[in-house]
C-alpha positions as CSV (number, residue, x, y, z in Angstrom):
1,M,0.0,0.0,0.0
2,S,1.4,3.4,-1.0
3,L,1.8,6.1,1.7
4,S,-0.7,8.3,-0.2
5,L,-3.4,5.7,0.4
6,L,-2.8,5.4,4.2
7,S,-4.9,7.1,6.7
8,L,-3.6,9.9,8.8
9,R,-3.2,7.6,11.8
10,W,-0.9,5.2,9.9
11,R,1.0,8.1,8.3
12,L,1.8,9.3,11.8
13,I,2.6,5.8,13.1
14,W,5.1,5.1,10.3
15,S,6.5,8.6,10.5
16,L,7.1,8.3,14.3
17,I,8.6,4.8,14.0
18,L,10.9,6.0,11.2
19,L,11.8,9.1,13.3
20,Q,12.7,6.8,16.2
21,V,14.9,4.6,14.0
22,V,16.6,7.5,12.5
23,V,17.2,9.4,15.7
24,G,18.3,6.2,17.5
25,S,20.7,5.4,14.7
26,L,22.1,8.9,14.7
27,V,22.5,9.0,18.5
28,L,24.2,5.5,18.5
29,G,26.4,6.5,15.6
30,G,27.3,9.8,17.4
31,F,28.3,8.0,20.6
32,L,30.4,5.5,18.7
33,G,32.1,8.3,16.6
34,L,32.8,10.3,19.7
35,A,34.1,7.4,21.6
36,W,36.2,6.3,18.6
37,V,37.7,9.8,18.3
38,Q,38.5,9.9,22.0
39,G,39.9,6.4,22.0
40,R,37.4,5.0,24.3
41,V,36.2,2.1,22.1
42,V,38.4,-0.4,23.9
43,D,38.4,-3.9,25.0
44,E,37.5,-3.3,28.7
45,T,37.4,-7.0,29.6
46,G,40.4,-8.0,27.6
47,Q,38.6,-11.0,26.1
48,E,39.1,-9.9,22.5
49,T,42.8,-9.1,23.2
50,V,43.4,-12.6,24.7
51,A,41.7,-14.1,21.6
52,V,44.1,-12.2,19.3
53,I,47.1,-13.4,21.3
54,Q,45.8,-17.0,21.3
55,R,45.7,-17.0,17.5
56,A,49.2,-15.6,17.4
57,L,50.8,-18.1,19.8
58,T,53.0,-20.7,18.3
59,H,56.0,-22.9,19.2
60,G,59.3,-22.8,17.5
61,A,61.3,-25.8,16.2
62,D,63.0,-26.0,19.6
63,G,59.6,-26.2,21.3
64,R,59.8,-22.8,22.9
65,L,56.8,-20.6,23.0
66,A,56.7,-17.7,20.4
67,I,54.4,-15.1,18.9
68,A,53.7,-15.2,15.2
69,P,53.6,-11.7,13.6
70,T,49.9,-11.9,12.5
71,A,48.2,-8.8,11.0
72,E,45.8,-8.4,13.9
73,F,48.6,-8.8,16.5
74,Q,50.7,-6.2,14.7
75,R,47.8,-3.8,14.6
76,L,47.2,-4.3,18.3
77,A,50.8,-3.6,19.1
78,Q,51.0,-0.5,16.9
79,T,47.8,1.1,18.0
80,D,48.6,0.9,21.7
81,P,52.4,1.5,22.5
82,S,51.8,0.7,26.2
83,F,50.2,-2.6,25.5
84,W,51.8,-5.6,27.3
85,F,51.2,-9.3,27.9
86,I,53.0,-12.3,29.2
87,A,52.3,-15.9,28.2
88,R,53.8,-19.1,29.8
89,D,53.1,-22.7,29.0
90,T,53.3,-25.8,31.2
91,R,56.9,-26.4,30.4
92,G,57.9,-23.0,31.6
93,S,58.5,-21.5,28.2
94,E,57.6,-17.8,28.3
95,V,57.0,-15.0,25.8
96,R,56.4,-11.3,26.7
97,H,55.6,-8.1,24.9
98,G,55.9,-4.6,26.3
99,E,56.8,-3.6,29.8
100,V,55.1,-6.1,32.1
101,P,54.8,-4.9,35.7
102,P,56.7,-7.2,38.1
103,R,53.6,-7.8,40.2
104,Y,51.8,-9.4,37.2
105,V,54.9,-11.6,36.3
106,E,54.4,-13.3,39.7
107,L,50.7,-13.7,39.1
108,V,51.2,-15.9,36.1
109,N,52.5,-18.7,38.3
110,T,50.1,-17.9,41.2
111,L,47.0,-18.2,39.0
112,D,48.2,-21.4,37.3
113,G,45.4,-23.9,37.1
114,M,42.6,-21.3,36.9
115,A,40.5,-21.0,33.8
116,R,40.2,-17.2,33.8
117,S,40.2,-14.3,36.2
118,A,39.8,-10.5,36.0
119,I,42.4,-8.5,37.9
120,E,41.4,-5.1,39.2
121,P,44.0,-2.3,39.8
122,A,45.1,-1.1,43.2
123,K,43.1,1.5,45.1
124,D,45.5,4.2,44.0
125,N,45.0,3.2,40.4
126,T,48.8,2.9,39.8
127,Q,48.4,-0.6,38.4
128,P,46.5,-1.2,35.1
129,K,43.7,-3.7,34.9
130,A,44.6,-7.1,33.6
131,R,43.0,-10.4,32.5
132,F,44.3,-13.9,33.2
133,E,43.1,-16.7,31.0
134,R,44.2,-20.3,30.3
135,V,44.0,-20.8,26.5
136,D,44.5,-23.9,24.4
137,T,47.2,-24.2,21.7
138,D,48.3,-27.1,19.5
139,K,51.1,-27.8,22.0
140,G,48.9,-27.7,25.1
141,P,47.5,-25.0,27.5
142,V,49.1,-21.6,27.9
143,N,48.6,-19.1,30.7
144,V,48.1,-15.6,29.3
145,L,48.0,-12.5,31.4
146,V,47.3,-9.4,29.4
147,Q,46.6,-5.7,30.0
148,T,43.0,-4.7,29.3
149,G,41.8,-1.6,27.5
150,A,43.4,-2.2,24.1
151,P,41.7,-0.6,21.2
152,L,39.1,-2.8,19.4
153,T,39.1,-3.4,15.7
154,V,36.3,-2.0,13.5
155,K,34.9,-5.5,13.1
156,N,34.8,-6.1,16.9
157,T,33.4,-2.7,17.5
158,L,30.5,-3.3,15.1
159,K,30.0,-6.8,16.6
160,G,29.8,-5.4,20.1
161,T,27.6,-2.6,19.0
162,G,25.2,-5.0,17.3
163,I,25.0,-7.1,20.5
164,V,24.3,-4.1,22.6
165,F,21.7,-2.9,20.1
166,L,20.1,-6.3,19.9
167,F,19.8,-6.9,23.7
168,L,19.4,-3.3,25.0
169,V,18.3,-0.9,22.3
170,A,16.1,-3.2,20.2
171,P,13.7,-4.3,23.1
172,M,13.2,-0.7,24.1
173,A,12.6,0.4,20.5
174,L,10.1,-2.4,20.1
175,V,8.2,-1.5,23.2
176,T,8.2,2.2,22.1
177,C,6.9,1.2,18.6
178,L,4.1,-0.8,20.1
179,G,3.3,2.1,22.4
180,V,3.2,4.4,19.4
181,I,0.9,2.1,17.4
182,L,-1.5,1.8,20.4
183,A,-1.4,5.4,21.4
184,T,-1.4,7.2,18.0
185,P,-5.1,6.4,17.2
186,F,-6.2,8.0,20.5
187,V,-3.8,11.0,20.0
188,V,-5.0,11.5,16.4
189,K,-8.6,11.2,17.4
190,R,-8.2,13.7,20.2
191,G,-6.1,16.1,18.0
192,L,-8.6,15.9,15.1
193,K,-11.7,16.2,17.2
194,G,-12.2,19.8,16.0
195,V,-11.7,18.8,12.4
196,V,-14.2,15.9,12.7
197,A,-16.8,18.3,14.2
198,T,-16.1,20.7,11.4
199,A,-16.5,18.0,8.8
200,E,-19.8,16.9,10.4
201,H,-21.0,20.5,10.3
202,A,-20.0,20.8,6.7
203,E,-22.0,17.6,5.9
204,S,-25.1,19.2,7.4
205,I,-24.9,22.4,5.5
206,D,-27.9,22.9,3.2
207,V,-27.1,24.6,-0.1
208,H,-30.1,26.8,0.4
209,E,-29.0,27.9,3.9
210,R,-26.3,30.1,2.5
211,T,-25.6,32.0,5.7
212,T,-24.2,28.9,7.4
213,R,-20.4,28.9,7.8
214,L,-17.9,26.4,9.3
215,P,-17.2,27.0,13.0
216,L,-13.7,27.7,14.1
217,A,-14.2,26.4,17.7
218,N,-11.8,23.6,18.7
219,V,-10.1,23.7,15.3
220,A,-6.3,23.5,15.4
221,S,-4.3,26.4,14.3
222,E,-2.9,24.4,11.3
223,I,-6.4,23.7,10.1
224,R,-7.8,27.2,10.6
225,P,-6.5,28.6,7.3
226,L,-8.3,25.8,5.4
227,V,-11.6,26.5,7.3
228,N,-11.2,30.2,6.7
229,A,-10.6,29.6,3.0
230,V,-13.7,27.4,2.8
231,N,-15.8,30.1,4.6
232,R,-14.5,32.8,2.2
233,A,-15.4,30.5,-0.7
234,F,-18.9,30.3,0.8
235,D,-19.1,34.1,0.9
236,R,-18.1,34.3,-2.8
237,L,-20.6,31.7,-3.8
238,N,-23.3,33.5,-1.8
239,E,-22.5,36.7,-3.6
240,G,-22.7,34.9,-6.9
241,Y,-26.1,33.3,-6.0
242,D,-27.4,36.7,-4.9
243,R,-26.4,38.4,-8.2
244,Q,-27.9,35.5,-10.2
245,E,-31.2,35.7,-8.3
246,R,-31.4,39.4,-8.6
247,F,-30.8,39.2,-12.3
248,L,-33.4,36.5,-12.8
249,A,-36.0,38.4,-10.8
250,D,-35.3,41.7,-12.6
251,A,-35.3,40.0,-15.9
252,A,-38.7,38.2,-15.2
253,H,-40.2,41.5,-14.0
254,E,-38.9,43.4,-17.0
255,L,-40.2,40.7,-19.4
256,R,-43.8,40.8,-18.1
257,T,-44.7,44.2,-19.6
258,P,-43.4,43.6,-23.2
259,I,-44.9,40.1,-23.1
260,T,-48.3,41.5,-22.1
261,T,-48.1,44.2,-24.8
262,L,-47.2,41.5,-27.3
263,Q,-50.1,39.4,-26.4
264,I,-52.6,42.4,-26.7
265,H,-51.3,43.2,-30.2
266,L,-51.5,39.6,-31.2
267,E,-55.2,39.4,-30.2
268,Q,-55.9,42.3,-32.5
269,L,-54.5,40.6,-35.5
270,P,-56.8,38.7,-37.9
271,Y,-56.7,34.9,-37.8
272,D,-53.7,33.4,-39.5
273,P,-51.6,30.3,-38.9
274,L,-48.6,32.5,-38.1
275,K,-50.8,34.2,-35.4
276,V,-51.3,30.9,-33.7
277,K,-47.6,30.2,-33.6
278,L,-46.9,33.7,-32.3
279,K,-49.5,33.3,-29.6
280,Q,-48.0,29.9,-28.5
281,A,-44.5,31.5,-28.4
282,S,-45.8,34.5,-26.3
283,A,-47.6,32.1,-24.0
284,R,-44.3,30.2,-23.5
285,L,-42.5,33.4,-22.7
286,A,-45.2,34.4,-20.2
287,T,-45.0,31.0,-18.5
288,L,-41.2,31.3,-18.3
289,A,-41.5,34.7,-16.7
290,E,-44.1,33.5,-14.2
291,Q,-42.0,30.5,-13.3
292,L,-38.9,32.6,-12.7
293,L,-40.9,34.9,-10.4
294,D,-42.4,31.8,-8.7
295,L,-38.8,30.6,-7.9
296,Q,-38.0,33.9,-6.4
297,R,-41.2,34.0,-4.3
298,L,-40.4,30.6,-2.8
299,D,-37.4,32.0,-1.0
300,R,-39.5,34.7,0.6
301,I,-42.2,32.4,2.0
302,A,-42.7,33.5,5.6
303,S,-44.2,30.3,7.1
304,H,-44.8,26.7,6.1
305,D,-46.8,25.9,9.2
306,A,-50.3,26.9,8.1
307,Q,-52.9,24.1,8.0
308,V,-53.9,23.3,4.4
309,D,-56.6,21.0,3.2
310,L,-55.4,19.4,0.0
311,K,-58.9,18.2,-1.2
312,P,-60.2,21.7,-2.0
313,L,-56.8,22.8,-3.2
314,C,-56.7,20.1,-5.8
315,E,-60.2,20.8,-6.9
316,R,-59.6,24.5,-7.2
317,V,-56.4,24.1,-9.2
318,A,-58.0,21.6,-11.5
319,A,-60.9,23.9,-12.2
320,D,-58.6,26.8,-13.0
321,I,-56.5,24.8,-15.5
322,A,-59.4,22.8,-17.0
323,P,-59.7,25.2,-20.0
324,L,-56.1,24.5,-21.0
325,A,-56.7,20.7,-20.8
326,I,-59.9,21.0,-22.9
327,M,-57.9,23.1,-25.5
328,N,-55.5,20.2,-25.8
329,R,-58.3,17.6,-25.9
330,C,-57.2,16.1,-22.6
331,T,-59.6,14.8,-19.9
332,L,-58.8,16.1,-16.4
333,S,-60.3,14.4,-13.2
334,V,-59.7,14.8,-9.5
335,D,-59.8,11.8,-7.1
336,A,-60.1,13.4,-3.6
337,P,-62.8,11.5,-1.7
338,R,-62.1,13.0,1.7
339,P,-60.2,15.9,3.3
340,L,-56.4,15.6,3.8
341,L,-54.9,18.1,6.2
342,V,-51.2,19.0,6.0
343,R,-49.0,21.8,7.3
344,G,-47.6,24.0,4.6
345,D,-47.9,27.0,2.4
346,A,-51.0,26.9,0.3
347,P,-49.9,29.3,-2.5
348,S,-46.7,27.4,-3.2
349,L,-48.5,24.1,-3.2
350,E,-51.0,25.5,-5.7
351,R,-48.2,26.6,-8.0
352,A,-46.6,23.2,-7.7
353,L,-49.8,21.3,-8.6
354,T,-50.5,23.8,-11.5
355,N,-47.0,23.0,-12.9
356,L,-47.5,19.3,-12.6
357,I,-50.8,19.4,-14.5
358,Q,-49.4,21.7,-17.1
359,N,-46.4,19.3,-17.5
360,A,-48.9,16.4,-18.0
361,I,-50.8,18.4,-20.7
362,E,-47.6,19.4,-22.4
363,H,-45.9,16.0,-22.5
364,G,-48.9,13.7,-22.3
365,G,-50.0,14.7,-25.8
366,Q,-53.4,15.6,-27.2
367,G,-56.2,13.3,-26.0
368,C,-54.4,12.0,-22.9
369,D,-56.2,11.3,-19.6
370,I,-54.9,13.2,-16.6
371,Q,-55.9,12.4,-13.1
372,V,-55.2,14.4,-9.9
373,R,-55.5,12.4,-6.7
374,L,-54.5,12.7,-3.1
375,W,-51.7,10.6,-1.7
376,E,-51.9,9.2,1.8
377,P,-50.6,10.2,4.3
378,S,-49.6,13.7,3.0
379,G,-49.3,14.8,-0.6
380,F,-50.8,14.6,-4.0
381,E,-49.9,13.1,-7.4
382,V,-50.7,13.7,-11.1
383,L,-50.9,10.7,-13.5
384,D,-51.3,10.8,-17.2
385,S,-51.7,8.3,-20.0
386,G,-48.9,9.7,-22.2
387,P,-45.6,8.1,-23.2
388,G,-44.1,8.6,-19.7
389,I,-40.6,9.6,-18.7
390,P,-37.7,7.1,-19.3
391,E,-36.1,5.9,-16.1
392,A,-32.7,7.2,-17.1
393,D,-34.1,10.8,-17.4
394,R,-36.2,10.9,-14.2
395,E,-33.4,12.5,-12.1
396,R,-32.4,15.0,-14.8
397,V,-35.9,16.4,-15.6
398,V,-36.0,18.3,-12.3
399,A,-32.9,20.3,-13.2
400,P,-33.6,23.9,-14.2
401,F,-34.1,24.4,-18.0
402,H,-33.9,20.7,-18.7
403,R,-36.4,19.5,-21.3
404,L,-37.0,16.0,-22.6
405,V,-38.0,17.4,-26.0
406,P,-35.4,20.2,-26.9
407,R,-37.9,22.0,-29.1
408,G,-40.9,21.5,-26.8
409,R,-43.2,24.3,-25.7
410,G,-42.1,24.1,-22.0
411,A,-39.5,26.3,-20.5
412,G,-37.8,23.5,-18.4
413,L,-38.6,25.1,-15.1
414,G,-41.9,23.5,-14.1
415,L,-40.6,20.3,-12.4
416,H,-37.7,22.2,-10.9
417,L,-40.2,24.6,-9.3
418,V,-42.2,21.6,-7.9
419,A,-39.0,20.0,-6.5
420,E,-38.2,23.3,-4.8
421,V,-41.7,23.4,-3.2
422,A,-41.2,19.9,-2.0
423,R,-37.8,20.7,-0.5
424,L,-39.2,23.8,1.3
425,H,-41.8,21.4,2.9
426,G,-39.3,18.8,3.9
427,G,-40.6,16.4,1.3
428,Q,-39.6,15.3,-2.2
429,L,-40.8,14.9,-5.7
430,T,-40.8,11.3,-7.0
431,I,-41.2,10.4,-10.6
432,G,-42.6,7.0,-11.7
433,S,-45.0,5.3,-14.0
434,S,-48.8,5.4,-13.9
435,E,-51.0,2.3,-14.3
436,S,-51.5,3.2,-18.0
437,G,-47.8,3.5,-18.6
438,G,-47.6,7.2,-18.6
439,A,-45.9,9.5,-16.0
440,R,-46.7,9.6,-12.3
441,M,-45.5,12.8,-10.5
442,R,-45.9,12.5,-6.7
443,L,-45.3,15.4,-4.3
444,E,-44.7,14.0,-0.9
445,L,-44.8,16.3,2.1
446,N,-43.0,15.7,5.4
447,L,-45.5,15.9,8.2
448,D,-42.7,16.5,10.7
449,A,-41.0,19.3,8.8
């Protein structure tokens, strides 16, 4: 898994573990470098020094004990001019190097028979530390007494460092890494508490509640610039929406007068096929202007809490729009057997139902059957016997200015207006198929809204 796909928790965990490894390695390397420069990386116990001497011990042709000039022995002798040792076999043959203190010469015989022993200096520190060890050679055992504290080779230094790291540093690093893995989720959760709250607040923001902004409370200083930038973006979007709404409202108002004048002049013209087309075009312009104004009025509705009986509302709207249905040779009926009380805004609900019936007349085709009926528990629906709306287009038809037929008479705002009315009432507009295969437009209201 790439680091870009990891969560913030695992990013922090891996970063902290890597930081520990790097810092630990740098500290360990620093101590080793400092000790090496100061000459303190030495064989404190003398064990490695005895091993070097053991590998260099040999016997001459006369059987006397001797030291072969091996590379490691020569390096040992050159790096420490004060280095000394004394070796003696069971036959009394002896070999020395350096200035062996007389006191240690006597100890070689005194300690004969022991396997090994560490010799501490005197209290006044006038005598160096030493190590006695009985080693095996091809000619038998040899007693070796050697001064400790000789410089270690690079190989032995790294070997000792690896052992120290494995048994001392590694366990502590492992425990620390486990602690980081276990503690980091809680630390991240606590540290990002404000960010999570801000994200939840952002999820709850309604696009129509444009005054809402992301809170800055409990947000870390590193996240504040992002939250402020988002809030400023909201401000810019709000300004753009306000300009757009003002433009649409002004345009709709300005269009009403010339459209009315145009319609008056058209009525005075003698009958002609062109006159019919011009009247249809002017009616379309008038509908568009009214729908734009309706969209602006929706945002200024003071209350959605009035009690509305949908039965008389449906009957009244159907009666008002019946002439338009008759003109298109459509049958329009209302199925409202009993009252249905809801809480809402009656004018906006009337406009929504008007648009649904007009949409059915427009897209159902001449001679279609249109039925308005109440929907339990709260709402109404309009069904027609027309061609219906393809399932793939049912979500898109509520978008503003979207039309199934590009050259149709509608303005593409009717269903969008209905969806906005549903939203303001906490409900929704659902589009389906009627029993006859045509369209079914259902406006559901939320009783708890």
